C-alpha positions in Angstrom: 41.0 12.4 -25.4 43.1 15.5 -26.0 40.0 17.3 -27.3 38.1 16.5 -24.1 41.0 17.8 -22.0 41.2 21.0 -24.0 37.5 21.6 -23.6 37.8 21.2 -19.8 40.7 23.6 -19.7 38.8 26.2 -21.7 35.6 25.9 -19.6 37.1 25.0 -16.3 35.7 28.0 -14.4 32.2 27.4 -15.9 32.2 23.8 -14.8 33.3 24.7 -11.3 30.5 27.3 -11.1 27.9 24.8 -12.3 29.2 22.2 -9.8 29.0 24.7 -6.9 25.6 25.9 -8.0 24.3 22.3 -7.9 25.7 21.8 -4.4 24.0 25.0 -3.3 20.6 24.0 -4.7 20.9 20.6 -3.1 21.6 22.1 0.3 18.7 24.6 -0.1 16.2 21.9 -0.9 17.6 19.4 1.5 17.8 21.6 4.6 14.7 23.8 4.0 11.4 22.2 4.6 9.5 24.7 2.5 11.7 24.2 -0.5 11.7 20.5 0.0 7.9 20.4 0.0 7.8 22.4 -3.2 10.3 20.1 -4.9 8.4 17.0 -3.8 5.1 18.4 -5.1 6.6 19.4 -8.5 8.4 16.1 -8.8 5.3 14.0 -8.0 3.2 16.0 -10.4 5.7 15.8 -13.3 6.6 12.1 -12.9 2.9 11.3 -12.3 2.0 13.0 -15.6 4.6 11.1 -17.5 3.8 7.8 -15.9 0.1 8.4 -16.5 0.7 8.7 -20.3 2.8 5.6 -20.4 0.3 3.7 -18.3 -2.6 4.6 -20.6 -0.8 2.9 -23.6 0.0 -0.2 -21.5 -3.5 -0.4 -20.2 -4.9 -0.2 -23.8 -2.7 -3.2 -24.7 -3.9 -5.1 -21.6 -7.6 -4.2 -22.1 -9.0 -7.7 -22.8 -7.4 -9.0 -19.5 -8.6 -6.0 -17.6 -12.2 -6.5 -18.8 -12.1 -10.1 -17.7 -10.9 -9.0 -14.2 -13.7 -6.5 -14.0 -16.3 -9.1 -14.8 -14.9 -11.4 -12.0 -15.1 -8.5 -9.6 -18.7 -7.6 -10.5 -19.7 -11.2 -9.8 -17.9 -11.0 -6.4 -19.6 -7.7 -5.5 -23.0 -9.0 -6.3 -22.4 -11.9 -3.8 -21.4 -9.3 -1.2 -24.6 -7.3 -1.8 -26.7 -10.4 -1.1 -24.6 -11.2 2.0 -25.0 -7.7 3.5 -28.6 -7.4 2.7 -28.3 -4.3 0.6 -30.6 -3.7 -2.3 -29.4 -5.1 -5.6 -29.5 -2.3 -8.3 -30.6 -4.7 -11.0 -33.0 -7.1 -9.2 -34.4 -4.4 -6.7 -34.5 -7.1 -4.1 -33.3 -7.3 -0.5 -32.1 -10.3 1.5 -32.9 -10.3 5.2 -29.9 -10.8 7.6 -29.4 -11.1 11.3 -27.3 -7.9 11.3 -28.4 -5.1 13.7 -27.5 -2.5 11.0 -24.9 -1.6 8.5 -22.4 1.0 9.5 -20.0 2.1 6.8 -16.4 2.3 8.2 -14.4 2.2 5.0 -14.7 3.9 1.6 -13.0 2.7 -1.6 -11.6 4.9 -4.3 -10.7 3.2 -7.6 -7.3 4.1 -9.0 -4.9 3.1 -11.7 -1.4 2.1 -10.7 0.7 4.0 -13.2 4.2 3.2 -11.8 5.5 0.2 -9.8 8.8 -1.3 -9.0 9.7 -4.7 -7.6 13.5 -5.0 -8.1 14.6 -2.7 -5.3 14.6 -3.2 -1.6 12.4 -0.1 -1.0 9.8 -0.3 -3.8 7.2 2.4 -4.3 3.9 2.8 -6.2 2.3 5.7 -8.0 -1.4 6.0 -8.6 -3.5 8.5 -10.6 -5.6 9.7 -7.7 -4.8 12.4 -5.1 -6.3 14.8 -2.6 -8.8 16.1 -5.2 -10.3 12.5 -5.2 -10.3 12.1 -1.4 -6.9 10.3 -1.0 -5.0 11.0 2.2 -1.6 10.1 3.5 -1.9 6.9 5.5 -4.6 5.4 3.4 -4.2 1.8 2.3 -4.1 0.4 -1.3 -5.6 -3.0 -2.2 -6.5 -5.0 -5.3 -8.9 -7.8 -5.9 -6.1 -10.1 -4.7 -5.2 -8.3 -1.4 -3.0 -5.6 0.2 -0.3 -3.9 -1.9 0.7 -0.7 0.0 0.1 2.4 2.0 -0.1 6.0 0.8 2.9 8.1 2.0 2.4 11.3 -0.1 -0.7 12.7 -1.7 -0.7 15.5 -4.2 -3.8 17.0 -5.9 -4.0 14.4 -8.7 -1.4 11.8 -8.0 -0.1 9.9 -5.0 2.9 7.9 -4.0 2.7 4.8 -1.8 5.2 2.5 -0.1 4.8 -1.0 -1.5 4.3 -4.2 0.5 7.6 -5.1 -1.3 9.5 -2.6 0.8 11.7 -3.5 3.8 10.4 -0.4 5.7 6.7 -1.5 5.9 5.1 -3.6 8.5 1.5 -4.8 8.3 -0.6 -6.6 10.9 -1.8 -10.0 9.8 -3.3 -13.2 11.1 -3.6 -16.8 10.3 -7.2 -17.3 9.2 -7.6 -20.7 10.8 -6.5 -20.1 14.3 -6.7 -16.2 14.5 -3.1 -15.9 15.8 -1.7 -12.6 14.6 1.8 -11.2 13.9 3.6 -8.8 11.5 4.1 -9.1 7.8 7.5 -7.9 6.5 9.4 -8.4 3.3 13.0 -9.6 3.4 14.0 -7.8 0.2 14.6 -11.0 -1.8 11.9 -12.7 -3.9 9.0 -10.4 -4.8 6.6 -13.4 -4.8 7.0 -13.9 -1.1 6.7 -12.0 2.2 7.3 -13.3 5.8 5.1 -13.4 8.8 6.8 -12.9 12.1 5.9 -12.9 15.9 3.9 -16.1 15.8 4.8 -18.3 18.8 6.6 -21.5 17.8 4.0 -23.8 19.5 1.2 -22.5 17.2 0.1 -25.1 14.6 0.8 -23.7 11.1 0.5 -25.8 8.0 1.2 -25.3 4.3 -1.8 -23.7 2.5 -3.0 -21.7 5.5 -4.5 -18.3 4.5 -2.8 -15.2 5.8 -5.1 -12.1 6.0 -5.4 -8.7 7.6 -6.5 -8.7 11.2 -8.2 -5.3 11.3 -6.2 -4.2 14.4 -4.8 -1.1 12.6 -6.9 1.8 11.3 -5.5 1.3 7.7 -7.1 -2.0 6.4 -10.3 -3.8 7.2 -10.0 -7.3 8.6 -10.2 -10.3 6.3 -8.3 -9.0 3.3 -6.2 -11.9 1.9 -2.4 -11.4 1.7 -1.3 -14.9 0.7 -0.8 -18.5 1.6 1.7 -20.3 3.8 4.4 -22.2 1.9 6.9 -23.0 4.6 7.9 -22.2 8.2 11.0 -22.2 10.4 12.1 -20.8 13.7 13.7 -17.3 13.8 17.2 -17.7 15.4 17.0 -14.3 17.1 13.5 -14.2 18.5 12.8 -17.9 18.8 9.4 -17.4 17.2 8.2 -18.7 13.9 9.3 -17.2 10.6 6.6 -18.1 8.1 7.1 -17.9 4.4 4.0 -16.5 2.6 3.4 -16.6 -1.1 1.5 -13.4 -2.1 -1.8 -13.8 -3.9 -1.2 -10.6 -5.8 1.4 -10.8 -8.6 3.3 -7.5 -8.1 4.8 -7.7 -11.5 1.3 -7.3 -13.0 -0.3 -4.4 -11.2 -2.7 -2.2 -13.1 -5.7 -1.3 -11.0 -6.5 -1.1 -7.4 -8.5 0.7 -4.7 -7.5 3.3 -2.1 -9.0 2.3 1.3 -10.0 5.2 3.6 -11.0 4.5 7.1 -13.8 7.0 7.8 -13.1 6.6 11.6 -9.3 6.9 11.2 -9.0 10.3 12.8 -11.1 9.4 15.8 -9.2 6.1 16.3 -5.8 7.9 16.1 -7.0 10.5 18.5 -8.0 7.9 21.1 -4.8 5.9 20.7 -2.7 9.1 21.2 -4.7 10.2 24.2 -2.8 10.2 27.5 -5.9 10.7 29.6 -6.4 8.1 32.3 -10.0 7.4 33.2 -10.6 7.4 37.0 -12.2 4.0 37.8 -11.9 4.2 41.5 -15.6 4.3 42.2 -16.5 1.8 39.4 -17.8 -1.5 40.9 
């Protein structure tokens, strides 16, 4: 103990200088947007690189399970090709549908999830795709089992996303059976469950009902499964239902996903932000 005290006495001025220097750097990067942006970019690139190397080792160990999941997904996509009436690359056949045409609204970018947390109240994700691959801030992230987050920062080769297991995220969702919609939020407790709010208490909801995206936001297409209802109660504050939803996706076992980009997102946002009022006086 005496040795430590002597060392502090001998180097007291140096320690004070280092301490003040750290405070100065903190204030520079915290108060200056330019410096804060540089720090965020450097931090994301460095942590992304390290997480990428760790994820490659983990993915190699989990390779058999990953291959099995890819086979299941290929089977699902072949069913969708038939449903949409698109030419199957293997059979070279089309199936006629009643559709008036196929308009692509969303694009999907495959990505590896190289960092993920579930034990905090504000959990984040890191993926190995960035602006060089077409990823943009505001894009959604999904897996074969549903919604997992929204991109909040995109660098050239890596991106960070706010997880569905984050108390700061709200996602529009609906009950598949009756189409009533509300908002999905996480209460910060069990990572296996989220809660659906803003459903009137007179709406019939039963255990096992499917909760899915409603397509009312420009982030996610409609019909993506989020989970199943396990219980319901009445929110004491709002008087509306508070529905407990068990997530279909196990967030403790995330390895691969897709970044969802709405190709019409900019146009939709521009229209929603417009304050122009159309003159309908002469419309009959």
